[in-house]
N, CA, C and O atoms as a GROMACS GRO file, in nm:
protein
  392
    1UNK      N    1  -1.622  -1.074  -1.229
    1UNK     CA    2  -1.507  -1.217  -1.226
    1UNK      C    3  -1.378  -1.134  -1.126
    1UNK      O    4  -1.329  -1.027  -1.160
    2UNK      N    5  -1.347  -1.193  -1.028
    2UNK     CA    6  -1.260  -1.222  -0.898
    2UNK      C    7  -1.139  -1.198  -0.937
    2UNK      O    8  -1.087  -1.304  -0.969
    3UNK      N    9  -1.052  -1.090  -0.952
    3UNK     CA   10  -0.922  -1.174  -0.979
    3UNK      C   11  -0.842  -1.133  -0.855
    3UNK      O   12  -0.865  -1.048  -0.769
    4UNK      N   13  -0.758  -1.203  -0.868
    4UNK     CA   14  -0.648  -1.285  -0.730
    4UNK      C   15  -0.498  -1.225  -0.778
    4UNK      O   16  -0.443  -1.245  -0.886
    5UNK      N   17  -0.461  -1.164  -0.690
    5UNK     CA   18  -0.271  -1.180  -0.743
    5UNK      C   19  -0.247  -1.263  -0.624
    5UNK      O   20  -0.320  -1.266  -0.524
    6UNK      N   21  -0.095  -1.359  -0.650
    6UNK     CA   22  -0.068  -1.434  -0.573
    6UNK      C   23   0.054  -1.387  -0.559
    6UNK      O   24   0.131  -1.362  -0.651
    7UNK      N   25   0.082  -1.369  -0.393
    7UNK     CA   26   0.194  -1.338  -0.344
    7UNK      C   27   0.259  -1.412  -0.264
    7UNK      O   28   0.204  -1.475  -0.174
    8UNK      N   29   0.424  -1.417  -0.293
    8UNK     CA   30   0.492  -1.555  -0.278
    8UNK      C   31   0.563  -1.493  -0.136
    8UNK      O   32   0.632  -1.391  -0.141
    9UNK      N   33   0.544  -1.548  -0.039
    9UNK     CA   34   0.670  -1.520   0.069
    9UNK      C   35   0.795  -1.617   0.047
    9UNK      O   36   0.779  -1.715  -0.025
   10UNK      N   37   0.919  -1.593   0.107
   10UNK     CA   38   1.014  -1.676   0.129
   10UNK      C   39   1.133  -1.657   0.018
   10UNK      O   40   1.191  -1.549   0.006
   11UNK      N   41   1.164  -1.772  -0.061
   11UNK     CA   42   1.280  -1.808  -0.115
   11UNK      C   43   1.223  -1.739  -0.242
   11UNK      O   44   1.100  -1.747  -0.245
   12UNK      N   45   1.278  -1.676  -0.345
   12UNK     CA   46   1.272  -1.670  -0.456
   12UNK      C   47   1.203  -1.773  -0.568
   12UNK      O   48   1.115  -1.761  -0.654
   13UNK      N   49   1.304  -1.895  -0.515
   13UNK     CA   50   1.323  -1.945  -0.624
   13UNK      C   51   1.212  -2.071  -0.584
   13UNK      O   52   1.171  -2.153  -0.667
   14UNK      N   53   1.180  -2.068  -0.464
   14UNK     CA   54   0.987  -2.140  -0.425
   14UNK      C   55   0.906  -2.150  -0.553
   14UNK      O   56   0.917  -2.062  -0.638
   15UNK      N   57   0.846  -2.227  -0.566
   15UNK     CA   58   0.733  -2.286  -0.640
   15UNK      C   59   0.568  -2.282  -0.536
   15UNK      O   60   0.466  -2.324  -0.591
   16UNK      N   61   0.564  -2.258  -0.469
   16UNK     CA   62   0.483  -2.254  -0.390
   16UNK      C   63   0.398  -2.124  -0.341
   16UNK      O   64   0.461  -2.074  -0.248
   17UNK      N   65   0.301  -2.063  -0.363
   17UNK     CA   66   0.246  -1.952  -0.295
   17UNK      C   67   0.121  -1.932  -0.220
   17UNK      O   68   0.005  -1.936  -0.260
   18UNK      N   69   0.177  -1.906  -0.085
   18UNK     CA   70   0.150  -1.897   0.015
   18UNK      C   71   0.001  -1.817   0.028
   18UNK      O   72  -0.096  -1.870   0.083
   19UNK      N   73  -0.004  -1.689  -0.026
   19UNK     CA   74  -0.147  -1.635   0.059
   19UNK      C   75  -0.099  -1.565  -0.123
   19UNK      O   76   0.000  -1.535  -0.191
   20UNK      N   77  -0.323  -1.572  -0.130
   20UNK     CA   78  -0.325  -1.461  -0.277
   20UNK      C   79  -0.422  -1.375  -0.186
   20UNK      O   80  -0.474  -1.386  -0.075
   21UNK      N   81  -0.420  -1.253  -0.322
   21UNK     CA   82  -0.506  -1.154  -0.274
   21UNK      C   83  -0.595  -1.079  -0.388
   21UNK      O   84  -0.566  -1.036  -0.499
   22UNK      N   85  -0.707  -1.079  -0.319
   22UNK     CA   86  -0.852  -1.063  -0.382
   22UNK      C   87  -0.825  -0.952  -0.440
   22UNK      O   88  -0.772  -0.870  -0.366
   23UNK      N   89  -0.848  -0.913  -0.573
   23UNK     CA   90  -0.815  -0.791  -0.703
   23UNK      C   91  -0.998  -0.706  -0.689
   23UNK      O   92  -1.092  -0.698  -0.768
   24UNK      N   93  -0.979  -0.659  -0.558
   24UNK     CA   94  -1.143  -0.589  -0.575
   24UNK      C   95  -1.152  -0.472  -0.448
   24UNK      O   96  -1.066  -0.480  -0.360
   25UNK      N   97  -1.235  -0.386  -0.441
   25UNK     CA   98  -1.219  -0.226  -0.419
   25UNK      C   99  -1.295  -0.318  -0.224
   25UNK      O  100  -1.262  -0.253  -0.125
   26UNK      N  101  -1.354  -0.406  -0.205
   26UNK     CA  102  -1.306  -0.466  -0.102
   26UNK      C  103  -1.248  -0.542   0.005
   26UNK      O  104  -1.288  -0.582   0.114
   27UNK      N  105  -1.112  -0.550  -0.078
   27UNK     CA  106  -0.987  -0.550  -0.022
   27UNK      C  107  -0.893  -0.458  -0.005
   27UNK      O  108  -0.836  -0.425  -0.109
   28UNK      N  109  -0.857  -0.406   0.093
   28UNK     CA  110  -0.818  -0.332   0.204
   28UNK      C  111  -0.633  -0.322   0.223
   28UNK      O  112  -0.591  -0.372   0.328
   29UNK      N  113  -0.545  -0.268   0.142
   29UNK     CA  114  -0.392  -0.257   0.220
   29UNK      C  115  -0.335  -0.171   0.251
   29UNK      O  116  -0.278  -0.082   0.187
   30UNK      N  117  -0.350  -0.202   0.414
   30UNK     CA  118  -0.248  -0.075   0.481
   30UNK      C  119  -0.093  -0.089   0.451
   30UNK      O  120  -0.052  -0.191   0.505
   31UNK      N  121  -0.011  -0.033   0.396
   31UNK     CA  122   0.125   0.030   0.360
   31UNK      C  123   0.166   0.037   0.509
   31UNK      O  124   0.088   0.070   0.598
   32UNK      N  125   0.319  -0.003   0.533
   32UNK     CA  126   0.391   0.003   0.586
   32UNK      C  127   0.507   0.080   0.561
   32UNK      O  128   0.583   0.036   0.475
   33UNK      N  129   0.541   0.207   0.629
   33UNK     CA  130   0.625   0.291   0.626
   33UNK      C  131   0.782   0.281   0.702
   33UNK      O  132   0.772   0.243   0.819
   34UNK      N  133   0.872   0.298   0.674
   34UNK     CA  134   1.009   0.341   0.689
   34UNK      C  135   1.067   0.432   0.784
   34UNK      O  136   1.039   0.391   0.897
   35UNK      N  137   1.118   0.509   0.788
   35UNK     CA  138   1.237   0.598   0.784
   35UNK      C  139   1.200   0.720   0.680
   35UNK      O  140   1.238   0.711   0.564
   36UNK      N  141   1.144   0.805   0.712
   36UNK     CA  142   1.139   0.902   0.596
   36UNK      C  143   0.987   0.882   0.488
   36UNK      O  144   0.955   0.919   0.375
   37UNK      N  145   0.914   0.792   0.611
   37UNK     CA  146   0.793   0.740   0.531
   37UNK      C  147   0.795   0.720   0.366
   37UNK      O  148   0.744   0.778   0.270
   38UNK      N  149   0.908   0.572   0.394
   38UNK     CA  150   0.933   0.519   0.244
   38UNK      C  151   0.840   0.355   0.306
   38UNK      O  152   0.831   0.277   0.400
   39UNK      N  153   0.796   0.383   0.187
   39UNK     CA  154   0.778   0.208   0.184
   39UNK      C  155   0.847   0.103   0.199
   39UNK      O  156   0.937   0.085   0.117
   40UNK      N  157   0.823  -0.035   0.343
   40UNK     CA  158   0.883  -0.123   0.363
   40UNK      C  159   0.815  -0.226   0.334
   40UNK      O  160   0.880  -0.328   0.312
   41UNK      N  161   0.653  -0.232   0.322
   41UNK     CA  162   0.570  -0.331   0.307
   41UNK      C  163   0.438  -0.324   0.313
   41UNK      O  164   0.411  -0.204   0.314
   42UNK      N  165   0.306  -0.410   0.319
   42UNK     CA  166   0.176  -0.370   0.324
   42UNK      C  167   0.166  -0.505   0.439
   42UNK      O  168   0.246  -0.597   0.457
   43UNK      N  169   0.033  -0.475   0.506
   43UNK     CA  170  -0.038  -0.574   0.532
   43UNK      C  171  -0.184  -0.593   0.475
   43UNK      O  172  -0.251  -0.508   0.417
   44UNK      N  173  -0.224  -0.738   0.506
   44UNK     CA  174  -0.346  -0.694   0.446
   44UNK      C  175  -0.448  -0.826   0.516
   44UNK      O  176  -0.374  -0.923   0.531
   45UNK      N  177  -0.585  -0.857   0.560
   45UNK     CA  178  -0.621  -0.954   0.600
   45UNK      C  179  -0.630  -1.078   0.553
   45UNK      O  180  -0.674  -1.084   0.438
   46UNK      N  181  -0.596  -1.202   0.615
   46UNK     CA  182  -0.596  -1.318   0.570
   46UNK      C  183  -0.702  -1.431   0.704
   46UNK      O  184  -0.679  -1.429   0.825
   47UNK      N  185  -0.746  -1.466   0.676
   47UNK     CA  186  -0.809  -1.554   0.771
   47UNK      C  187  -0.841  -1.478   0.877
   47UNK      O  188  -0.776  -1.518   0.973
   48UNK      N  189  -0.905  -1.394   0.904
   48UNK     CA  190  -0.951  -1.277   0.978
   48UNK      C  191  -0.797  -1.221   1.088
   48UNK      O  192  -0.807  -1.176   1.202
   49UNK      N  193  -0.706  -1.234   1.034
   49UNK     CA  194  -0.589  -1.172   1.101
   49UNK      C  195  -0.519  -1.080   0.978
   49UNK      O  196  -0.525  -1.101   0.856
   50UNK      N  197  -0.451  -0.971   1.048
   50UNK     CA  198  -0.348  -0.924   0.930
   50UNK      C  199  -0.251  -0.961   0.947
   50UNK      O  200  -0.192  -0.976   1.054
   51UNK      N  201  -0.196  -0.997   0.776
   51UNK     CA  202  -0.076  -1.058   0.754
   51UNK      C  203   0.019  -0.934   0.734
   51UNK      O  204  -0.035  -0.825   0.716
   52UNK      N  205   0.127  -0.940   0.735
   52UNK     CA  206   0.227  -0.826   0.718
   52UNK      C  207   0.332  -0.863   0.659
   52UNK      O  208   0.407  -0.950   0.703
   53UNK      N  209   0.351  -0.797   0.547
   53UNK     CA  210   0.463  -0.876   0.422
   53UNK      C  211   0.537  -0.726   0.441
   53UNK      O  212   0.488  -0.613   0.431
   54UNK      N  213   0.688  -0.771   0.476
   54UNK     CA  214   0.815  -0.681   0.478
   54UNK      C  215   0.871  -0.646   0.293
   54UNK      O  216   0.863  -0.754   0.234
   55UNK      N  217   0.901  -0.579   0.232
   55UNK     CA  218   0.955  -0.595   0.074
   55UNK      C  219   1.039  -0.422   0.090
   55UNK      O  220   1.029  -0.324   0.164
   56UNK      N  221   1.126  -0.470  -0.034
   56UNK     CA  222   1.180  -0.309  -0.010
   56UNK      C  223   1.104  -0.233  -0.087
   56UNK      O  224   0.996  -0.269  -0.134
   57UNK      N  225   1.163  -0.112  -0.105
   57UNK     CA  226   1.060   0.016  -0.176
   57UNK      C  227   1.043  -0.018  -0.323
   57UNK      O  228   0.927  -0.023  -0.364
   58UNK      N  229   1.133  -0.038  -0.401
   58UNK     CA  230   1.104  -0.101  -0.513
   58UNK      C  231   1.006  -0.154  -0.562
   58UNK      O  232   0.944  -0.111  -0.659
   59UNK      N  233   0.971  -0.297  -0.470
   59UNK     CA  234   0.906  -0.368  -0.514
   59UNK      C  235   0.786  -0.296  -0.470
   59UNK      O  236   0.708  -0.270  -0.562
   60UNK      N  237   0.750  -0.258  -0.354
   60UNK     CA  238   0.650  -0.242  -0.306
   60UNK      C  239   0.569  -0.104  -0.382
   60UNK      O  240   0.447  -0.087  -0.382
   61UNK      N  241   0.667  -0.015  -0.443
   61UNK     CA  242   0.617   0.068  -0.536
   61UNK      C  243   0.569  -0.036  -0.676
   61UNK      O  244   0.477   0.008  -0.745
   62UNK      N  245   0.610  -0.124  -0.701
   62UNK     CA  246   0.592  -0.216  -0.830
   62UNK      C  247   0.463  -0.294  -0.728
   62UNK      O  248   0.402  -0.361  -0.811
   63UNK      N  249   0.436  -0.303  -0.672
   63UNK     CA  250   0.326  -0.422  -0.619
   63UNK      C  251   0.219  -0.302  -0.620
   63UNK      O  252   0.118  -0.314  -0.689
   64UNK      N  253   0.239  -0.196  -0.550
   64UNK     CA  254   0.108  -0.064  -0.571
   64UNK      C  255   0.074  -0.041  -0.692
   64UNK      O  256  -0.046  -0.031  -0.717
   65UNK      N  257   0.173  -0.026  -0.795
   65UNK     CA  258   0.151   0.023  -0.975
   65UNK      C  259   0.036  -0.120  -1.002
   65UNK      O  260  -0.060  -0.096  -1.076
   66UNK      N  261   0.045  -0.255  -0.946
   66UNK     CA  262  -0.064  -0.323  -1.002
   66UNK      C  263  -0.195  -0.336  -0.888
   66UNK      O  264  -0.300  -0.371  -0.943
   67UNK      N  265  -0.204  -0.317  -0.766
   67UNK     CA  266  -0.327  -0.273  -0.682
   67UNK      C  267  -0.371  -0.155  -0.721
   67UNK      O  268  -0.494  -0.154  -0.733
   68UNK      N  269  -0.301  -0.018  -0.755
   68UNK     CA  270  -0.388   0.109  -0.796
   68UNK      C  271  -0.511   0.077  -0.863
   68UNK      O  272  -0.506  -0.008  -0.952
   69UNK      N  273  -0.599   0.121  -0.840
   69UNK     CA  274  -0.798   0.110  -0.890
   69UNK      C  275  -0.839  -0.034  -0.849
   69UNK      O  276  -0.951  -0.060  -0.893
   70UNK      N  277  -0.777  -0.150  -0.770
   70UNK     CA  278  -0.823  -0.226  -0.791
   70UNK      C  279  -0.813  -0.279  -0.655
   70UNK      O  280  -0.863  -0.384  -0.615
   71UNK      N  281  -0.758  -0.213  -0.603
   71UNK     CA  282  -0.809  -0.251  -0.421
   71UNK      C  283  -0.828  -0.138  -0.373
   71UNK      O  284  -0.824  -0.045  -0.453
   72UNK      N  285  -0.861  -0.102  -0.199
   72UNK     CA  286  -0.840   0.030  -0.150
   72UNK      C  287  -0.709   0.006  -0.032
   72UNK      O  288  -0.670  -0.100   0.018
   73UNK      N  289  -0.661   0.141  -0.010
   73UNK     CA  290  -0.546   0.168   0.060
   73UNK      C  291  -0.605   0.222   0.250
   73UNK      O  292  -0.725   0.244   0.269
   74UNK      N  293  -0.556   0.228   0.306
   74UNK     CA  294  -0.583   0.214   0.430
   74UNK      C  295  -0.546   0.355   0.487
   74UNK      O  296  -0.629   0.426   0.544
   75UNK      N  297  -0.381   0.400   0.462
   75UNK     CA  298  -0.369   0.477   0.510
   75UNK      C  299  -0.223   0.554   0.400
   75UNK      O  300  -0.104   0.544   0.429
   76UNK      N  301  -0.270   0.614   0.297
   76UNK     CA  302  -0.162   0.667   0.218
   76UNK      C  303  -0.159   0.793   0.241
   76UNK      O  304  -0.104   0.847   0.145
   77UNK      N  305  -0.194   0.878   0.328
   77UNK     CA  306  -0.213   1.019   0.350
   77UNK      C  307  -0.046   1.072   0.383
   77UNK      O  308  -0.003   1.185   0.358
   78UNK      N  309   0.040   0.946   0.452
   78UNK     CA  310   0.183   0.952   0.472
   78UNK      C  311   0.308   0.942   0.346
   78UNK      O  312   0.431   0.953   0.337
   79UNK      N  313   0.184   0.913   0.255
   79UNK     CA  314   0.321   0.936   0.121
   79UNK      C  315   0.325   1.115   0.119
   79UNK      O  316   0.412   1.193   0.081
   80UNK      N  317   0.208   1.134   0.171
   80UNK     CA  318   0.204   1.326   0.098
   80UNK      C  319   0.310   1.406   0.230
   80UNK      O  320   0.303   1.381   0.350
   81UNK      N  321   0.388   1.488   0.174
   81UNK     CA  322   0.436   1.615   0.275
   81UNK      C  323   0.375   1.732   0.219
   81UNK      O  324   0.383   1.760   0.100
   82UNK      N  325   0.290   1.824   0.339
   82UNK     CA  326   0.302   1.954   0.260
   82UNK      C  327   0.431   1.966   0.268
   82UNK      O  328   0.516   1.898   0.326
   83UNK      N  329   0.441   2.108   0.171
   83UNK     CA  330   0.552   2.163   0.107
   83UNK      C  331   0.468   2.314   0.164
   83UNK      O  332   0.475   2.308   0.287
   84UNK      N  333   0.421   2.395   0.138
   84UNK     CA  334   0.363   2.510   0.169
   84UNK      C  335   0.241   2.519   0.136
   84UNK      O  336   0.196   2.499   0.024
   85UNK      N  337   0.179   2.551   0.237
   85UNK     CA  338   0.045   2.656   0.260
   85UNK      C  339   0.053   2.737   0.165
   85UNK      O  340   0.145   2.819   0.178
   86UNK      N  341  -0.019   2.747   0.056
   86UNK     CA  342  -0.036   2.852  -0.054
   86UNK      C  343  -0.143   2.979  -0.002
   86UNK      O  344  -0.119   3.099  -0.004
   87UNK      N  345  -0.256   2.919   0.041
   87UNK     CA  346  -0.366   3.044   0.116
   87UNK      C  347  -0.473   2.946   0.227
   87UNK      O  348  -0.528   2.835   0.224
   88UNK      N  349  -0.459   3.078   0.332
   88UNK     CA  350  -0.535   3.023   0.404
   88UNK      C  351  -0.640   3.107   0.459
   88UNK      O  352  -0.617   3.216   0.510
   89UNK      N  353  -0.792   3.042   0.447
   89UNK     CA  354  -0.934   3.138   0.500
   89UNK      C  355  -0.978   3.012   0.594
   89UNK      O  356  -0.973   2.890   0.591
   90UNK      N  357  -1.034   3.137   0.696
   90UNK     CA  358  -1.092   3.035   0.807
   90UNK      C  359  -0.990   2.927   0.812
   90UNK      O  360  -0.868   2.938   0.817
   91UNK      N  361  -1.077   2.804   0.811
   91UNK     CA  362  -1.070   2.675   0.823
   91UNK      C  363  -0.989   2.567   0.725
   91UNK      O  364  -0.949   2.451   0.723
   92UNK      N  365  -0.994   2.667   0.661
   92UNK     CA  366  -0.952   2.614   0.531
   92UNK      C  367  -0.820   2.595   0.478
   92UNK      O  368  -0.755   2.676   0.544
   93UNK      N  369  -0.749   2.544   0.408
   93UNK     CA  370  -0.608   2.597   0.386
   93UNK      C  371  -0.566   2.450   0.213
   93UNK      O  372  -0.606   2.337   0.181
   94UNK      N  373  -0.501   2.520   0.176
   94UNK     CA  374  -0.504   2.487  -0.006
   94UNK      C  375  -0.298   2.491   0.075
   94UNK      O  376  -0.232   2.581   0.127
   95UNK      N  377  -0.265   2.326   0.039
   95UNK     CA  378  -0.137   2.246   0.065
   95UNK      C  379  -0.116   2.242  -0.101
   95UNK      O  380  -0.214   2.227  -0.174
   96UNK      N  381   0.046   2.260  -0.166
   96UNK     CA  382   0.084   2.221  -0.225
   96UNK      C  383   0.166   2.081  -0.229
   96UNK      O  384   0.233   2.110  -0.129
   97UNK      N  385   0.198   1.996  -0.253
   97UNK     CA  386   0.275   1.945  -0.162
   97UNK      C  387   0.377   1.894  -0.328
   97UNK      O  388   0.379   1.965  -0.429
   98UNK      N  389   0.442   1.775  -0.314
   98UNK     CA  390   0.541   1.756  -0.409
   98UNK      C  391   0.516   1.640  -0.512
   98UNK      O  392   0.599   1.617  -0.600
   0.00000   0.00000   0.00000
């Protein structure tokens, strides 16, 4: 069963849904980051083009909680900052994040 999440762009009072996103692992979401690596939106493929949706961080986090485990992410590594290298050996390092 394919699930789709409607995503409305524009006025909150509008009833028309412009885009729907298929919720399966073949759907790839690319998160858009602002200053200090905070979420400011996301991109997804729509009719052979990439569409960008700009949202506030709270809405991005809420949407991410809906997407988690249902779609694939392209660039989540920016969310993680290395705080301290705990141990290094040859070419490997163990990093503690926050």
